[in-house]
N, C-alpha and C positions, 0 to 999 in steps of 0.2 A: 186679470186684466178686467173681466167684465166685473167681477167682485168689487173691486178698489173701484170702479167706475159708480157702482150703486150706489157703494157705503158714501162716497164723496159728493153726490151729487142730490141724493136725496136727506128733506129733513130727518129723516125718522129712516129706522132698518125696516127697508120691505121686504118681510119674511116671506109673505106670500108669492109675489115675487119674484125671489130669489131660489123659492122651492122647486118653481115652474119651470123656471129656467135651466135649473141645473137637473132637474128628474128629466122631465118632459124634451127641451131642444138640445142637452149640454151629452145625456146620457142616455136617451129614449133614442135619438137617432141611431145611435149605437148597438143596442140593444134589440134584437128581433121580437122576443118573446112577451107579448102586450102585462103579462104575470108578473115577469120581472121589471119591469115600469113602474108597476104597481108597488113592488117591494120597493124600488129605492123613493117614490114618494114617499110610502111609507116610515123608512129610516131615515128620510130628510128632517121627517116632521120631529121626530125625538130630539134633533141637532141645531136644525134651524129656526128656532124659536126666541118670542120672547121673553120664556120664564129660564132658559138657559144662557141669557146675561145677569142673571142674580149669580148671586153666590152659594153656593150650596142644591147646585140643581144636580140631580144624577142622571146620568148617562147610562148607567146597567141598576137593573135589580139590586147588587151585590151591595153597591153604595160607593165602592172601589173606586170606578170611574166618576168625576164631581167637579164641577166647576171650583176651585179654591175659593174659599171665603173673605179670605184677607188677598188683597188684590196688589201688596207687596212683590216684586217684581222676582228679590232672591228667594223668599217663599213658593213664588209660582213655581222659577223653575226646581226649588226644593221637593214639591210635590211632584212636579214632571217625570223626575228622575227617581223618585221613589215608587211608581208604576210599575206593575209584572209586565216583562217583555212580552 
């Protein structure tokens, strides 16, 4: 619900705010080790950023996990079902 609110009410995607909200507030309150909170923050920066909104952004060094270049829904579904378990 928080994500929907931020995306619906902002003129641009507030990546910095979303990263803080998720890492520090949502999970940071449940994670007791400060190093784990730092890890969550670092991981989220790989996923919640403006580059991830572009086709071909790699989420892993292998290149297997990336944003689809063609945003046709059928092709996106095909790509997602082809990913390793």
